[in-house]
C-alpha positions in Angstrom: -0.1 0.2 0.0 1.5 3.3 -0.9 -0.9 5.8 0.8 1.8 8.8 1.3 2.7 8.6 -2.3 -0.9 8.9 -3.2 -1.7 12.1 -0.9 -1.3 15.7 -2.0 1.6 17.6 -0.6 -0.4 19.2 2.2 -1.3 16.0 3.5 2.2 14.3 4.1 3.4 13.7 7.4 5.1 17.0 7.9 2.1 19.0 7.8 1.0 17.3 11.1 -2.3 16.1 9.5 -3.0 12.5 10.6 -4.8 10.2 7.9 -7.3 7.3 9.3 -7.9 4.3 6.7 -11.7 3.4 6.6 -11.5 -0.3 5.7 -14.5 0.0 3.3 -14.8 -0.8 -0.2 -13.4 2.4 -2.4 -10.2 4.8 -4.6 -8.1 7.8 -5.8 -6.4 10.6 -4.5 -8.5 13.6 -3.5 -8.1 17.3 -4.0 -5.9 19.0 -1.2 -7.9 19.5 1.9 -9.6 22.7 3.2 -9.6 23.5 6.5 -13.2 24.7 6.6 -15.7 23.1 8.9 -18.9 25.2 7.6 -22.1 23.4 6.6 -21.3 24.1 3.4 -17.9 22.5 3.3 -19.2 19.7 5.8 -21.5 18.9 2.9 -18.9 18.9 0.2 -16.5 16.5 2.1 -19.5 14.1 2.7 -20.3 14.3 -1.0 -16.8 13.7 -1.4 -16.6 10.7 0.7 -19.6 9.1 -1.0 -17.9 9.6 -4.4 -14.8 8.0 -3.1 -16.6 4.8 -1.8 -18.6 4.6 -4.8 -15.4 4.8 -6.9 -13.6 2.0 -5.0 -16.6 0.0 -5.2 -16.9 0.2 -9.1 -13.2 -0.6 -9.5 -13.1 -3.7 -7.1 -15.1 -5.2 -9.9 -11.8 -5.5 -11.9 -9.2 -5.1 -9.5 -10.4 -6.2 -5.8 -7.3 -6.1 -4.3 -5.7 -3.1 -5.5 -8.3 -0.4 -3.9 -7.8 -0.7 -0.5 -10.3 1.6 0.9 -11.1 5.1 1.7 -8.8 7.3 3.9 -10.3 10.0 6.5 -7.6 12.8 6.7 -8.0 14.5 9.8 -6.6 18.1 10.1 -4.5 19.8 13.1 -7.8 20.2 14.9 -8.7 16.5 14.7 -11.7 17.1 12.4 -11.9 15.4 8.7 -11.0 17.6 6.3 -10.7 15.3 3.3 -11.4 11.7 1.9 -9.0 9.9 0.0 -9.0 6.7 -2.2 -6.0 4.4 -0.9 -4.4 1.9 -3.7 -1.7 -0.6 -4.0 1.3 0.9 -6.4 1.5 -1.2 -9.5 4.7 -2.0 -11.0 5.2 0.4 -14.2 7.0 -2.0 -16.2 3.7 -4.4 -16.2 1.6 -1.7 -17.5 0.1 -3.3 -20.9 0.9 -0.2 -22.7 4.7 -0.5 -21.6 4.7 -4.4 -22.5 3.3 -3.6 -26.0 5.9 -0.8 -26.6 8.6 -3.3 -25.5 7.6 -6.1 -27.6 6.9 -8.2 -24.8 4.3 -11.1 -25.4 0.7 -10.3 -24.2 -1.7 -12.5 -26.0 -2.3 -14.7 -23.0 -2.7 -11.4 -21.0 -5.6 -10.1 -23.3 -7.2 -13.4 -23.2 -7.4 -13.0 -19.6 -8.4 -9.4 -19.8 -11.1 -10.4 -22.2 -12.4 -13.0 -19.7 -12.4 -10.3 -16.9 -14.2 -7.8 -18.9 -16.9 -10.4 -20.2 -17.4 -11.8 -16.6 -18.0 -8.2 -15.3 -20.6 -7.5 -18.3 -22.0 -10.7 -17.2 -22.6 -9.6 -13.8 -24.2 -6.2 -14.8 -27.0 -4.9 -13.5 -29.9 -4.0 -16.1 -32.5 -1.3 -16.2 -34.6 0.8 -18.9 -32.1 3.6 -17.9 -29.2 1.4 -18.7 -30.7 0.0 -21.8 -31.7 3.5 -23.3 -28.0 4.6 -23.4 -27.4 1.5 -25.6 -30.0 2.5 -28.4 -29.4 3.6 -31.7 -30.6 7.0 -30.8 -28.4 7.6 -27.6 -25.3 6.2 -29.9 -26.6 8.9 -32.6 -26.6 11.9 -30.2 -23.5 11.0 -28.8 -22.1 10.9 -32.4 -23.8 14.3 -32.9 -22.7 16.1 -29.8 -18.8 15.0 -31.0 -19.6 16.7 -34.2 -20.7 20.1 -32.9 -18.1 20.2 -30.4 -15.2 19.7 -32.9 -17.2 22.2 -35.4 -17.4 24.8 -32.7 -13.9 25.0 -31.9 -12.3 28.5 -32.5 -9.6 26.9 -34.3 -10.4 23.7 -36.2 -7.9 21.0 -35.8 -9.6 18.6 -38.2 -10.5 19.9 -41.5 -14.2 20.1 -42.6 -13.8 17.4 -45.3 -12.5 14.6 -42.8 -15.3 15.5 -40.2 -17.9 15.5 -43.1 -17.0 12.0 -44.3 -16.9 10.8 -40.9 -20.1 11.9 -39.9 -21.6 10.8 -43.3 -20.3 7.4 -43.0 -21.7 7.2 -39.4 -24.9 8.2 -40.0 -25.2 5.9 -43.2 -24.7 2.9 -40.5 -26.9 4.0 -38.2 -29.7 4.8 -40.5 -30.3 1.5 -41.9 -29.4 -0.5 -38.3 -32.2 0.3 -36.0 -33.3 -3.5 -35.7 -29.5 -4.4 -34.7 -29.6 -2.2 -31.8 -33.2 -3.3 -31.0 -31.8 -6.9 -30.8 -28.7 -5.7 -28.8 -30.9 -4.3 -26.2 -33.4 -7.1 -26.2 -30.4 -10.0 -25.8 -29.3 -8.0 -22.7 -26.0 -6.6 -24.2 -26.1 -3.1 -22.6 -24.3 -3.2 -19.6 -22.9 -0.9 -16.7 -19.3 -1.1 -18.2 -15.7 0.0 -17.2 -16.2 3.3 -19.8 -12.6 3.9 -19.9 -10.6 0.6 -21.2 -6.8 2.3 -21.7 -4.0 -0.2 -22.1 -2.3 2.5 -20.1 -4.3 1.5 -17.0 -4.3 -2.1 -17.1 -1.2 -4.1 -15.3 -0.7 -7.4 -16.5 0.9 -9.2 -13.2 1.9 -12.8 -12.7 -1.2 -13.8 -11.0 -3.7 -12.3 -13.5 -4.1 -8.8 -15.0 -5.7 -5.8 -12.9 -8.0 -3.2 -14.7 -7.7 0.1 -12.9 -9.6 3.6 -13.3 -13.2 3.0 -14.6 -15.2 5.9 -15.4 -17.0 6.8 -12.2 -18.0 10.6 -12.5 -20.9 10.1 -14.9 -22.8 6.6 -14.8 -24.3 7.2 -18.2 -21.1 7.1 -19.8 -20.5 3.6 -18.5 -24.1 2.3 -19.6 -22.9 1.1 -23.0 -23.2 -1.8 -24.9 -20.6 -4.5 -23.8 -19.0 -4.7 -27.4 -18.5 -0.7 -27.2 -17.0 -1.0 -23.7 -14.5 -3.5 -25.2 -14.0 -1.7 -28.2 -12.2 0.7 -26.4 -9.1 -1.2 -25.5 -9.2 -2.8 -29.1 -9.0 1.2 -30.3 -6.2 1.9 -27.7 -4.3 -1.5 -29.0 -4.7 -0.5 -32.4 -3.3 3.1 -31.5 -0.3 1.6 -30.1 0.6 -0.2 -33.3 -0.9 -3.4 -32.4 -4.1 -4.1 -34.5 -3.5 -7.8 -34.6 -3.8 -7.9 -30.8 -7.1 -5.6 -31.0 -8.4 -8.1 -33.1 -7.1 -11.0 -30.9 -8.8 -9.3 -28.0 -12.4 -8.9 -29.6 -12.3 -12.2 -30.4 -11.7 -13.6 -27.2 -14.3 -11.3 -25.8 -17.1 -12.2 -28.0 -16.2 -15.9 -27.5 -16.6 -15.4 -23.7 -19.7 -13.4 -24.0 -21.2 -15.5 -26.9 -22.0 -12.3 -28.7 -23.1 -12.6 -32.5 -22.4 -9.3 -33.4 -21.6 -8.3 -37.0 -17.9 -7.2 -37.5 -19.4 -4.2 -39.0 -20.7 -3.3 -35.3 -17.0 -3.8 -33.9 -15.8 -1.7 -36.6 -18.2 1.1 -35.8 -17.8 0.9 -32.1 -13.8 1.3 -32.5 -14.5 4.0 -34.5 -16.6 5.9 -32.2 -14.0 5.2 -29.5 -11.2 6.7 -31.8 -13.5 9.7 -32.7 -13.9 10.8 -29.1 -10.3 10.6 -28.5 -10.0 12.8 -31.6 -12.2 15.1 -30.1 -10.4 15.1 -26.6 -7.0 16.1 -28.6 -8.7 18.8 -30.7 -9.5 20.4 -26.9 -6.0 20.0 -26.0 -4.6 21.4 -28.8 -6.8 24.5 -28.2 -5.5 24.5 -24.6 -2.0 24.8 -25.9 -0.8 21.4 -26.2 1.2 21.6 -29.5 1.5 17.9 -29.9 -2.3 17.1 -30.2 -3.1 18.1 -33.5 -1.0 15.5 -35.1 -2.5 12.8 -32.3 -6.2 14.1 -33.3 -5.6 13.6 -36.9 -4.4 10.0 -36.5 -7.2 9.4 -34.2 -9.6 10.8 -37.0 -7.7 8.7 -39.9 -8.1 5.6 -37.4 -11.8 6.6 -37.3 -12.5 6.6 -41.0 -10.6 3.4 -41.5 -12.7 1.5 -39.3 -16.1 3.4 -40.5 -15.1 2.3 -44.3 -14.4 -1.3 -43.1 -17.6 -1.5 -41.5 -19.7 -0.2 -44.5 -22.5 -2.4 -45.1 -22.7 -3.5 -49.0 -25.3 -5.5 -50.8 -23.2 -7.2 -53.7 -25.4 -8.6 -56.8 -23.1 -11.3 -58.9 -25.0 -12.2 -61.9 -24.6 -13.4 -65.4 -25.8 -16.5 -67.5 -24.8 -20.4 -66.5 -21.1 -21.1 -67.0 -19.9 -17.7 -66.5 -18.2 -18.5 -63.2 -20.6 -16.3 -61.0 -20.9 -18.8 -58.3 -17.1 -19.5 -58.2 -16.6 -15.8 -57.8 -19.3 -15.3 -55.3 -17.7 -18.1 -53.2 -14.4 -16.6 -53.3 -15.6 -13.2 -52.3 -17.2 -14.4 -49.5 -14.6 -16.4 -48.1 -12.1 -13.3 -48.6 -14.4 -10.8 -47.0 -16.5 -12.6 -44.5 -19.6 -11.5 -45.8 -23.0 -13.6 -45.8 -23.5 -15.5 -49.3 -27.1 -16.3 -50.3 -27.4 -18.6 -53.6 -30.5 -18.3 -55.7 -30.2 -22.1 -56.3 -30.3 -23.0 -53.1 -33.3 -20.9 -52.0 -35.2 -21.7 -55.0 -34.9 -25.8 -53.9 -35.5 -24.9 -50.6 -38.6 -23.3 -51.3 -39.5 -26.4 -53.6 -38.8 -28.8 -50.7 -35.7 -30.3 -52.4 -32.6 -31.0 -51.2 -29.9 -28.6 -52.6 -27.7 -31.6 -54.0 -30.7 -33.2 -55.6 -31.5 -32.8 -59.3 -34.6 -30.8 -60.4 -33.6 -30.6 -64.0 -36.2 -29.4 -66.5 -36.6 -27.9 -69.8 -36.2 -23.9 -69.4 -39.3 -22.5 -68.0 -40.8 -25.6 -66.5 -40.5 -27.5 -63.1 -39.4 -25.2 -60.5 -38.0 -22.8 -63.0 -41.1 -21.3 -64.0 -42.0 -17.5 -63.9 -44.0 -17.8 -60.8 -41.3 -20.0 -58.8 -38.7 -17.6 -60.0 -40.6 -14.7 -58.8 -40.7 -16.3 -55.5 -37.1 -17.2 -55.2 -35.9 -13.5 -56.1 -38.5 -12.2 -53.4 -37.2 -14.7 -50.6 -33.7 -13.8 -51.9 -34.1 -10.3 -51.1 -36.0 -10.8 -48.1 -33.6 -12.7 -46.4 -30.9 -10.1 -47.4 -32.9 -7.4 -46.2 -32.7 -8.8 -42.8 -29.3 -9.5 -42.9 -28.6 -5.9 -43.8 -30.6 -4.5 -41.3 -28.5 -6.5 -38.6 -25.4 -5.2 -40.0 -24.4 -8.1 -42.2 -23.0 -7.4 -45.7 -24.7 -9.6 -48.1 -23.7 -11.2 -51.5 -26.4 -12.8 -53.7 -25.4 -15.0 -56.2 -28.4 -15.2 -59.1 -28.7 -14.4 -62.7 -30.1 -11.1 -62.2 -31.1 -11.3 -65.9 -34.4 -9.3 -65.1 -34.2 -5.5 -64.8 -37.1 -5.5 -62.3 -35.2 -8.0 -60.0 -32.3 -5.6 -60.0 -34.6 -2.7 -59.6 -36.1 -4.3 -56.4 -32.4 -5.0 -55.2 -31.6 -1.1 -55.5 -34.8 -0.4 -53.3 -33.6 -2.9 -50.6 -30.2 -1.0 -50.9 -31.8 2.1 -50.3 -34.0 1.0 -47.6 -31.0 -0.4 -45.6 -28.9 2.3 -46.3 -26.5 0.0 -47.8 -24.1 0.4 -50.8 -24.8 -1.4 -53.9 -22.3 -3.4 -56.0 -23.2 -5.1 -59.3 -21.0 -7.3 -60.9 -21.6 -9.0 -64.1 -19.7 -12.0 -64.9 -19.0 -12.9 -68.5 -16.9 -15.6 -70.3 -15.9 -16.7 -73.7 -18.8 -18.8 -75.1 -16.5 -22.1 -75.7 -15.3 -21.5 -72.0 -18.9 -21.2 -70.7 -19.9 -24.3 -72.7 -17.0 -26.3 -71.5 -17.7 -25.4 -67.8 -21.3 -26.6 -68.2 -20.5 -29.9 -69.8 -18.0 -30.6 -67.2 -20.6 -29.7 -64.3 -21.7 -32.8 -62.0 -23.3 -32.4 -58.6 -23.5 -29.0 -58.8 -26.6 -27.0 -57.0 -27.6 -25.5 -60.2 -29.4 -27.7 -62.9 -28.8 -25.5 -65.9 -27.3 -27.4 -68.8 -26.0 -25.7 -71.9 -29.5 -25.4 -73.6 -30.7 -23.6 -70.5 -27.6 -21.3 -70.4 -28.0 -20.3 -74.0 -31.7 -19.3 -73.3 -30.9 -17.1 -70.1 -28.1 -15.5 -72.0 -30.3 -14.7 -74.9 -32.9 -13.1 -72.3 -30.5 -11.0 -70.2 -31.5 -7.5 -70.1 -28.7 -4.9 -70.5 -27.1 -4.1 -67.3 -24.9 -1.0 -67.6 -24.7 -0.3 -64.2 -22.9 -3.4 -63.4 -19.0 -4.0 -63.7 -18.2 -6.3 -66.0 -16.0 -9.2 -64.6 -14.3 -11.7 -67.3 -13.8 -14.9 -65.7 -12.3 -16.5 -68.6 -8.9 -16.5 -67.1 -8.2 -17.7 -63.8 -10.6 -17.4 -60.7 -7.8 -15.4 -58.9 -7.8 -12.8 -61.6 -11.5 -12.7 -61.4 -11.3 -12.3 -57.9 -8.8 -9.6 -57.7 -11.0 -7.7 -60.6 -13.9 -8.0 -58.4 -12.3 -6.8 -55.0 -11.0 -3.7 -57.1 -14.7 -2.8 -57.9 -15.7 -3.4 -54.4 -13.2 -1.5 -52.6 -13.1 1.4 -55.2 -12.7 4.2 -52.4 -10.2 6.8 -51.9 -8.5 4.7 -49.4 -9.3 1.2 -49.4 -9.3 -0.8 -46.1 -6.4 -3.2 -45.8 -7.7 -5.6 -43.2 -10.9 -6.3 -41.4 -12.2 -7.9 -38.2 -13.6 -11.4 -39.3 -15.5 -14.2 -37.7 -14.1 -17.8 -37.7 -14.7 -19.5 -40.8 -17.7 -22.2 -40.6 -19.2 -24.1 -43.1 -22.6 -23.6 -44.3 -25.3 -25.7 -42.6 
């Protein structure tokens, strides 16, 4: 215990002030004591005492043996003049930030930290007041307040273009995701969390981590989605130059909590935490901190990188049979981690047929009638809509030969505030014919005759990017990725779920 080092100068032994430790659950040094015993001062000390006890109680959730209790500080007249939180001193070299900076291995520590945070969230109290702070509207309000505060600075640190792009991407994500946030609340994901998970305040000891300094001055700032709380540390790890560790930590956290959150939400919360830090750096610059401007720009870039990576996209991959659209769709889904929906599977599911069972029939007959095709596309878009609303980017593998079906997909993208990317697969006629001739055991029942009939009826698709699959599949994939990531600053990495085989 290092009480003396935590006391203000006026409270050290030479001032003849006595300190009595109250062994009750609570933390940090208070301001220097004022030797004033008026009713107003007494009320202030009572408030401070309550704050100290609350601070200790909150922080003992993650560091029970660090927060020793609350000390009553006595003045020369023997009266209580102040209250202080008493803490054990932690070894500086075991700070998580210092260990990362020195290149020491921390993955096992991060796994333990994730388990501790997940456990705290699992024990969290719940109430309508807590849930409200995790709503889409509350998150939108916090973003908007930050935008207003940054723009109101007399000497802007971040250019209007950067702030405008951050705001546009933020609101586009929120506009279409109300269903996602409703589900989060219904599942009890909104918690009384830590609120300020920084690597600088985490100590990795031999017997386990100690997580200090939770946000206690405004409980509403602790009332957040558990993933939002964890994202604070992920953001800080990335700031320290360890993006892989950030991803490792979030994977551990979602594993321990059983959280099915889409990676887009991971990105959004990391972006939110980064922009808050950018805002704070802007304030510090205005207060004379000359190095804060560069820090603010770095956090703004981090914000943009995650908002772009978390963009919700609806990708249509179409073309006649044999043009390699299903091969490309599967490769894209694997590379990007997007959900893939295949029209042939949906068509057979609606007909009560196993995907690997043949339903071969002449063009326009059997399960390939106009009516069944309309049902198939309606179901395909309905499933896609639910996924998009819940933050899941989607790839739709179908012929997309009908302009009406494409228009319906455009309306879906608009309704869910999703970016629409259309890819039209083509191949040399002889290549497509050879592929269809070699096809066995595929979900699709199309043969060369059906392929030719569909190709002849394909409506012009001027909005789609043409992907020639005649060469290698890797070349087609790279061309498609170029189209999908055709933004000023393509993202180079994404949070990913573990790969799972389709059920």
